[in-house]
C-alpha positions as MATLAB code, in Angstrom:
seq = 'MLEIKDLTVKIEDKEIVKDFSLVIEEGTTHILMGPNGAGKSTICKSIMHHPSYHISGSIVFDGEELTKLSTDKIAKKKINYISQSPMEIEGITNAELIRTSLLEQNEKVNIFEFQKNSQVICEKLNIPKTFLHREVNVGMSGGERKKNELLQMYFLQPKLVLLDEIDSGLDVDAVFLVAKFLKEYQKETNCAYLIVTHGQQLIDLLQPEYIHIMKDGKIVETGDVKLAKKIQNLGFSGANFVSEDSHNE';
ca = [
       8.214   12.064   -2.920;
       6.864   11.407    0.572;
       8.199   12.735    3.903;
       6.643   11.822    7.202;
       7.982   13.786   10.134;
       7.361   13.399   13.816;
       3.913   11.771   13.206;
       1.839   10.955   16.269;
      -1.477    9.239   15.866;
      -4.197    8.783   18.514;
      -7.429    6.857   18.251;
      -9.722    8.161   20.927;
      -7.339    8.401   23.888;
      -5.033    5.748   22.892;
      -1.677    6.619   21.231;
      -0.938    4.201   18.411;
       2.025    5.910   16.695;
       4.560    8.137   18.293;
       7.128   10.457   16.643;
       7.323    8.323   13.463;
       9.526    9.591   10.587;
      10.060    8.185    7.184;
      11.220    9.388    3.735;
      10.104    7.543    0.639;
      11.811    8.433   -2.720;
      10.250    7.818   -6.156;
      10.812    4.266   -7.530;
      11.703    2.682   -4.152;
      10.016   -0.085   -2.143;
       9.695    0.136    1.650;
       8.487   -2.772    3.852;
       6.955   -2.146    7.265;
       7.323   -5.159    9.574;
       6.633   -5.509   13.327;
       4.448   -7.421   15.819;
       0.744   -6.986   15.826;
      -0.345   -3.717   17.339;
       2.955   -1.948   16.367;
       1.070    0.694   14.313;
       2.019   -0.589   10.741;
      -1.512   -0.321    9.254;
      -2.118    2.907   11.065;
       0.740    4.460    9.075;
      -1.017    3.726    5.836;
      -4.460    4.847    7.092;
      -2.939    8.035    8.413;
      -1.370    8.921    5.104;
      -4.849    8.710    3.686;
      -6.152   10.769    6.582;
      -8.520    8.305    8.308;
     -11.349   10.399    9.784;
     -11.158    8.704   13.199;
      -7.574    9.492   13.727;
      -6.168   12.472   15.629;
      -2.957   13.307   13.891;
      -0.052   15.638   14.757;
       3.141   16.013   12.891;
       3.749   16.325    9.080;
       3.011   14.150    6.053;
       4.171   15.921    2.843;
       3.764   14.445   -0.618;
       5.161   16.060   -3.707;
       5.616   19.244   -1.618;
       2.015   19.293   -0.325;
       0.918   18.796    3.251;
      -1.618   15.916    3.391;
      -2.774   16.118    6.929;
      -5.162   19.089    6.031;
      -6.778   17.250    3.146;
      -9.751   14.785    3.026;
      -9.207   11.191    1.941;
     -10.780   11.679   -1.459;
      -8.453   14.739   -2.224;
      -5.437   12.736   -1.110;
      -6.484    9.890   -3.530;
      -6.636   12.364   -6.357;
      -2.967   13.227   -5.700;
      -2.102    9.727   -7.089;
      -1.944    7.860   -3.908;
      -3.591    4.351   -3.895;
      -4.399    2.439   -0.699;
      -5.060   -1.339   -0.853;
      -6.420   -2.549    2.510;
      -6.299   -5.882    4.103;
     -10.056   -6.405    3.483;
     -11.097   -4.430    0.389;
     -14.802   -3.326    0.900;
     -17.767   -4.388   -1.248;
     -19.527   -1.688   -3.267;
     -22.911   -2.957   -4.503;
     -24.532   -1.578   -7.562;
     -21.236   -0.219   -9.079;
     -19.161   -2.228  -11.454;
     -15.323   -2.055  -11.538;
     -15.529   -0.482  -14.958;
     -17.829    2.312  -13.728;
     -15.621    2.984  -10.696;
     -12.472    3.193  -12.758;
     -14.054    5.521  -15.308;
     -15.497    7.753  -12.716;
     -12.145    7.961  -10.768;
     -10.272    8.808  -13.985;
     -12.708   11.501  -14.763;
     -12.327   13.000  -11.229;
      -8.611   13.143  -11.881;
      -9.405   15.066  -15.017;
      -8.203   12.342  -17.275;
      -9.862   11.463  -20.611;
     -11.256    7.907  -21.027;
     -10.949    6.490  -24.481;
     -13.268    3.431  -24.676;
     -11.124    1.572  -27.157;
      -7.930    2.136  -25.210;
      -9.691    1.166  -22.016;
     -10.863   -2.115  -23.657;
      -7.317   -2.859  -24.910;
      -5.763   -2.210  -21.478;
      -8.353   -4.252  -19.767;
      -7.455   -7.362  -21.769;
      -3.777   -6.921  -21.010;
      -4.097   -6.308  -17.248;
      -6.621   -9.155  -16.655;
      -4.124  -11.441  -18.346;
      -1.352  -10.231  -16.140;
      -3.442  -10.844  -12.976;
      -4.827  -14.153  -14.324;
      -8.461  -13.028  -13.910;
     -11.186  -13.183  -16.478;
     -12.050   -9.928  -18.334;
     -15.619  -10.192  -16.839;
     -14.110   -8.916  -13.601;
     -14.485   -5.356  -15.036;
     -18.324   -5.847  -15.310;
     -18.770   -7.328  -11.778;
     -19.763   -5.181   -8.757;
     -16.863   -4.049   -6.783;
     -15.485   -6.872   -4.673;
     -19.082   -8.363   -4.421;
     -19.060  -12.095   -4.007;
     -15.307  -12.286   -4.436;
     -12.880  -14.395   -2.394;
     -10.134  -12.592   -0.464;
      -7.570  -13.281   -3.176;
      -9.888  -12.112   -5.924;
     -10.542   -8.816   -4.008;
      -6.833   -8.144   -3.768;
      -6.349   -8.785   -7.486;
      -9.281   -6.630   -8.101;
      -7.675   -3.798   -6.261;
      -4.513   -4.204   -8.326;
      -6.682   -4.065  -11.515;
      -8.066   -0.678  -10.400;
      -4.594    0.513   -9.476;
      -3.225   -0.232  -12.882;
      -5.784    2.010  -14.525;
      -5.504    4.904  -11.917;
      -1.616    4.836  -12.303;
      -0.771    6.122   -8.779;
       2.677    7.408   -7.989;
       2.576    6.074   -4.454;
       0.858    2.767   -3.409;
       0.148    1.733    0.091;
      -0.323   -2.052    0.309;
      -1.611   -3.369    3.685;
      -0.778   -7.202    3.879;
      -1.570   -7.700    0.097;
      -0.146  -11.166    0.456;
      -2.231  -12.276    3.417;
      -4.415  -15.322    2.568;
      -2.803  -15.851   -0.859;
      -1.264  -19.172   -1.901;
       2.205  -19.456   -3.134;
       1.366  -19.084   -6.754;
      -0.803  -15.998   -6.103;
       1.903  -14.328   -4.122;
       4.313  -14.934   -7.012;
       1.865  -13.371   -9.558;
       1.219  -10.335   -7.276;
       4.893   -9.770   -6.841;
       5.567  -10.036  -10.588;
       2.694   -7.545  -11.282;
       4.047   -4.956   -8.679;
       7.569   -5.257  -10.096;
       6.412   -4.743  -13.637;
       4.192   -1.814  -12.686;
       6.986   -0.142  -10.778;
       9.392   -0.558  -13.765;
       6.813    0.980  -15.968;
       5.845    3.935  -13.883;
       8.661    4.470  -11.330;
       6.082    4.481   -8.514;
       6.897    3.951   -4.909;
       5.543    1.348   -2.585;
       4.924    1.215    1.160;
       4.038   -2.359    2.047;
       2.822   -3.825    5.328;
       3.707   -7.550    5.323;
       4.769  -10.536    7.451;
       5.459  -12.609    4.469;
       9.061  -13.593    3.630;
       8.107  -14.874    0.226;
       6.826  -11.509   -0.943;
       9.982   -9.781    0.425;
      12.228  -12.354   -1.389;
      10.344  -11.830   -4.618;
      10.378   -7.948   -4.490;
      13.805   -7.434   -3.029;
      12.977   -3.998   -1.453;
      15.498   -1.427   -0.900;
      14.336   -0.780    2.705;
      12.939   -2.907    5.606;
      11.664   -0.984    8.567;
      10.868   -2.693   11.841;
       8.187   -1.083   14.018;
       7.664   -1.515   17.608;
       5.439    0.568   19.892;
       4.425    2.935   17.235;
       7.876    3.898   15.879;
      10.652    2.666   13.647;
      13.285    0.913   15.712;
      15.558   -0.404   12.997;
      15.943    0.000    9.188;
      17.901   -2.284    6.920;
      17.744   -4.276    3.709;
      16.423   -7.813    3.078;
      19.065   -9.197    5.481;
      16.992   -7.571    8.295;
      13.868   -9.500    7.167;
      15.923  -12.735    7.285;
      17.113  -11.931   10.763;
      13.449  -11.521   11.958;
      12.498  -14.712   10.193;
      15.258  -16.511   12.116;
      14.878  -14.960   15.534;
      11.449  -13.358   15.642;
      10.767   -9.834   16.786;
      11.316  -10.648   20.383;
      14.560  -12.480   19.747;
      16.234   -9.811   17.525;
      18.340   -7.083   19.072;
      17.427   -3.835   17.621;
      19.995   -1.156   16.916;
      18.083    1.622   18.491;
      14.584    2.376   19.790;
      14.781    5.872   18.141;
      16.312    5.142   14.691;
      14.463    6.501   11.723;
      14.929    6.132    8.023;
      16.775    9.094    6.635;
];
């Protein structure tokens, strides 16, 4: 589904990511872990072609090169990015944003089906249905904003979801609810996840196929949930990585 090859990212004159490679297959969950400044969030933003980044290398999604496309065109390819701090959009409600986004994807919006799905997804996320009629993220807490992004995600039905510390700032019950939602959505759609997190609880709940450890802008080790446990016990500085140049294949 997604193949990143020899990706190097510079912000102004500073190199953040160097020779990064990763393959993500449909229906799989990949976790990016690493110390602060390792380049984890930069990977997600690079996939979406952040305008401030200077990118070399290749990012191919469903056979199409993304590095030449604008962010809005990439989003229309069924890729959804949920950031650490979802932005406020005053004057536009969630319902208006979702309907507009669906129309831009050339999808029909049946008002009765929309209302029916709204009730179901709000119950799953334990949020009132009135969220649909609130301005996008305006006046919402950090946890509410992240649930709100998941609400939008459900309607847009992405094939690849990039989640940048979705569990940050959430209490134990909220992390459990978010993980349950992500598992159910993946089961329904066979989508793929690339998740940046430091949270062992989210990893334990999702049981991802792949854990990737990043350091100095590249993947230095790939494993399963046992690797996350190793980091939890030893920390990034205490763990002995297999290779500074190992990439997921």
